[in-house]
C-alpha positions as CSV (number, residue, x, y, z in Angstrom):
1,M,74.1,-194.8,157.7
2,D,77.6,-194.9,159.1
3,S,79.2,-197.8,157.2
4,T,81.1,-198.8,160.4
5,V,77.9,-199.3,162.3
6,D,75.5,-202.2,161.7
7,P,71.9,-202.0,163.0
8,L,72.3,-205.6,164.0
9,D,75.1,-204.8,166.4
10,T,72.5,-203.4,168.9
11,E,69.9,-205.7,170.4
12,P,66.3,-204.6,169.9
13,T,65.9,-204.2,173.7
14,D,68.8,-201.6,173.9
15,V,66.7,-198.5,174.4
16,R,69.8,-196.2,174.7
17,G,71.2,-197.5,171.4
18,A,67.9,-197.1,169.6
19,A,67.3,-193.6,171.0
20,L,70.8,-192.4,169.9
21,A,70.3,-194.1,166.4
22,A,67.0,-192.3,165.9
23,L,68.6,-189.0,167.0
24,R,71.4,-189.4,164.6
25,G,68.9,-190.2,161.8
26,W,67.0,-187.0,162.6
27,A,70.2,-184.9,162.5
28,T,71.1,-186.4,159.1
29,R,67.6,-185.7,157.7
30,R,67.7,-182.1,159.1
31,D,70.9,-181.4,157.3
32,R,69.3,-182.7,154.1
33,L,66.0,-181.0,154.4
34,A,66.7,-178.2,151.9
35,D,68.0,-180.7,149.3
36,N,65.0,-183.0,149.9
37,R,62.6,-180.0,149.6
38,A,64.2,-179.0,146.3
39,D,63.9,-182.5,145.0
40,L,60.3,-182.7,146.0
41,M,59.6,-179.3,144.5
42,A,61.1,-180.3,141.2
43,A,59.2,-183.6,141.3
44,A,55.9,-181.7,141.8
45,W,56.8,-179.4,138.9
46,W,57.6,-182.3,136.6
47,A,54.4,-184.0,137.6
48,G,52.4,-181.0,136.3
49,T,52.1,-178.5,139.1
50,R,53.3,-175.4,137.4
51,T,51.8,-172.7,139.7
52,V,54.4,-171.3,142.1
53,A,51.8,-170.1,144.6
54,E,50.4,-173.7,144.8
55,L,53.8,-175.1,145.3
56,A,54.5,-172.5,148.0
57,R,51.3,-173.4,149.9
58,A,52.0,-177.1,149.7
59,A,55.5,-176.8,151.1
60,D,54.6,-174.0,153.5
61,V,57.4,-171.8,152.2
62,S,57.7,-168.4,150.4
63,R,57.4,-168.0,146.7
64,D,61.1,-166.9,146.6
65,T,62.0,-170.3,148.2
66,V,60.1,-172.1,145.4
67,Y,61.9,-170.1,142.8
68,D,65.3,-170.9,144.4
69,D,64.5,-174.6,144.8
70,L,63.3,-175.0,141.2
71,R,66.3,-173.2,139.8
72,A,68.6,-175.3,141.9
73,R,67.1,-178.3,140.1
74,G,67.5,-176.8,136.6
75,V,63.9,-175.5,136.3
76,E,63.2,-172.0,135.2
77,P,59.7,-171.3,136.7
78,T,59.2,-168.0,134.8
79,D,59.7,-169.8,131.4
80,K,56.1,-170.3,130.2
81,T,57.4,-172.2,127.1
82,A,59.2,-174.8,129.2
83,E,58.5,-178.5,128.5
84,G,55.0,-179.5,129.1
85,V,53.3,-181.8,131.6
86,G,54.5,-185.4,131.5
87,I,58.1,-184.6,130.6
88,L,60.3,-186.4,133.1
89,P,63.6,-185.0,134.5
90,P,66.8,-186.3,133.1
91,Y,67.9,-189.9,134.1
92,A,70.1,-189.9,137.2
93,P,71.8,-193.2,138.2
94,L,71.3,-194.5,141.7
95,T,74.2,-193.7,144.1
96,A,75.2,-195.0,147.4
97,E,74.7,-191.9,149.6
98,P,71.0,-191.3,149.1
99,V,70.2,-195.0,149.4
100,R,72.1,-195.3,152.7
101,E,70.5,-192.1,154.0
102,L,67.1,-193.8,153.1
103,A,68.3,-196.9,155.0
104,Q,69.1,-194.7,158.0
105,H,65.7,-193.0,157.9
106,A,63.9,-196.3,157.6
107,W,66.0,-197.9,160.4
108,S,65.2,-194.9,162.8
109,L,61.5,-195.3,162.1
110,V,61.4,-199.1,162.5
111,R,63.8,-199.3,165.5
112,P,61.3,-198.1,168.2
113,A,58.8,-200.8,167.1
114,M,61.5,-203.4,167.8
115,L,61.8,-202.5,171.4
116,T,59.5,-205.3,172.6
117,C,60.0,-208.9,173.5
118,R,57.7,-210.0,170.6
119,P,57.7,-207.7,167.5
120,D,54.9,-208.5,165.1
121,W,55.8,-210.1,161.8
122,A,55.1,-207.0,159.7
123,T,57.6,-205.1,161.9
124,W,60.2,-207.8,161.4
125,A,59.7,-207.6,157.7
126,A,60.2,-203.8,157.8
127,W,63.3,-204.2,160.0
128,H,65.0,-206.6,157.6
129,L,64.1,-204.4,154.6
130,S,65.6,-201.3,156.4
131,I,68.9,-203.1,156.8
132,A,68.6,-204.5,153.2
133,L,68.6,-200.9,152.0
134,D,71.9,-200.3,153.7
135,R,73.4,-203.4,152.0
136,I,72.2,-202.0,148.6
137,G,74.0,-198.8,149.5
138,I,77.2,-200.7,150.1
139,L,76.9,-202.4,146.7
140,L,76.5,-199.0,145.1
141,E,79.7,-197.6,146.7
142,D,82.5,-196.6,144.4
143,S,84.9,-199.0,146.1
144,T,87.4,-201.7,145.0
145,N,86.9,-203.7,148.1
146,S,85.4,-206.8,146.5
147,D,85.2,-208.7,149.8
148,R,83.0,-206.0,151.3
149,K,80.7,-206.1,148.4
150,V,80.5,-209.9,148.4
151,D,79.6,-209.9,152.1
152,A,77.0,-207.1,151.5
153,G,75.5,-209.1,148.6
154,E,75.2,-212.3,150.7
155,S,73.8,-210.3,153.6
156,L,71.2,-208.7,151.2
157,L,70.0,-212.0,150.0
158,A,69.6,-213.3,153.6
159,L,67.8,-210.2,154.7
160,L,65.4,-210.3,151.7
161,A,64.7,-214.0,152.5
162,A,64.1,-213.1,156.1
163,A,61.7,-210.3,155.2
164,Q,59.8,-212.6,152.8
165,E,59.5,-215.2,155.6
166,A,58.2,-212.6,158.1
167,A,55.7,-211.3,155.5
168,Q,54.5,-214.8,154.8
169,K,53.9,-215.3,158.6
170,H,52.1,-212.0,158.8
171,W,49.9,-213.0,155.8
172,A,49.2,-216.4,157.5
173,E,47.9,-214.7,160.6
174,L,45.5,-212.7,158.5
175,D,44.3,-215.7,156.5
176,T,40.8,-217.0,156.8
177,P,40.1,-220.0,159.1
178,R,39.0,-222.2,156.2
179,K,42.3,-221.6,154.4
180,E,45.1,-222.1,156.9
181,H,48.5,-222.7,155.5
182,L,51.8,-223.8,156.8
183,T,53.4,-220.6,155.6
184,A,56.1,-220.1,158.1
185,F,58.6,-221.5,155.6
186,R,56.3,-222.1,152.6
187,T,57.9,-222.5,149.2
188,A,56.2,-223.5,146.0
189,V,58.2,-226.4,144.5
190,P,57.7,-228.1,141.2
191,V,56.2,-231.6,141.4
192,G,58.6,-234.4,140.7
193,G,61.8,-232.5,141.1
194,E,64.9,-234.4,142.3
195,G,64.9,-234.9,146.0
196,Q,61.6,-233.3,146.5
197,A,58.3,-234.6,147.9
198,V,54.8,-233.3,147.7
199,I,52.1,-234.2,150.2
200,H,49.1,-235.7,148.4
201,G,47.0,-236.2,151.5
202,V,47.7,-237.5,155.0
203,E,45.8,-237.4,158.4
204,L,47.6,-237.5,161.7
205,T,46.1,-238.2,165.2
206,L,47.8,-236.0,167.8
207,G,47.5,-236.0,171.6
208,L,48.0,-233.0,174.0
209,S,50.9,-233.3,176.4
210,G,49.6,-234.3,179.9
211,S,46.1,-235.0,178.6
212,R,44.2,-237.9,177.0
213,E,42.6,-235.6,174.5
214,T,43.3,-236.3,170.9
215,F,42.6,-234.5,167.7
216,S,43.2,-235.0,164.0
217,V,45.3,-232.8,161.7
218,R,45.0,-233.3,157.9
219,F,47.4,-232.2,155.2
220,D,46.2,-231.8,151.6
221,P,47.3,-230.1,148.5
222,D,46.1,-226.6,148.5
223,P,43.4,-226.3,145.8
224,F,44.0,-222.5,145.6
225,E,47.7,-222.4,145.1
226,P,50.4,-223.9,142.7
227,A,51.5,-227.5,143.1
228,G,53.7,-228.0,146.2
229,W,51.7,-225.8,148.6
230,T,50.0,-227.5,151.4
231,A,46.7,-226.7,153.2
232,V,46.1,-227.8,156.8
233,S,42.8,-228.5,158.6
234,S,41.9,-229.9,162.0
235,D,38.9,-230.9,164.1
236,H,40.5,-229.2,167.1
237,P,38.3,-226.3,168.3
238,Q,41.3,-224.0,168.7
239,L,42.7,-224.8,165.2
240,G,39.5,-224.6,163.3
241,P,38.4,-226.4,160.0
């Protein structure tokens, strides 16, 4: 991803910006297709697929292409005495470029799903994680700009927290009616910590605005979770037990 362009600079409703971003992502992936194919070919080889014809069928390429790809990754496919199944390729440290390309690919996939007034929580989680990958790429850059890396680190933590919050909200929407949780900002806290309070049980009577109807909402310690997590129940027909 271009380090001068931040995905957050463009609003989710900007169709033109999203379309151009997706197109740039495709162009980048196109230019990397041969390298990606060679990486995948070598990975399949190291995973135990040692038949050139099978690799060619899987990738829908010629046998010559398989030979070229494997040799480009240090594998000699005609050497029948090569290291056996289960031997992994040499260690290679993570670098900035492939991580940021992965971020761009993820961003281009998630971006169209953000073009709505109300993205679902799973989409929000994916969106934050796609940008988090970009921040990891910045941290991996061979740069002496410490301020840039500090900003990227702080942004990474905020994005991961936002992704966790969105995932928790998505999980809450999937939860069973008998186990509703206040999971929008749920955090397990140790009992008795300084400045912390844990609900041991309280029932509130609430009234609907513009109506005389009342209903109760009860907060109790969640019996299924660690201390500090709260379960909510209500006698209101739309909230459930």
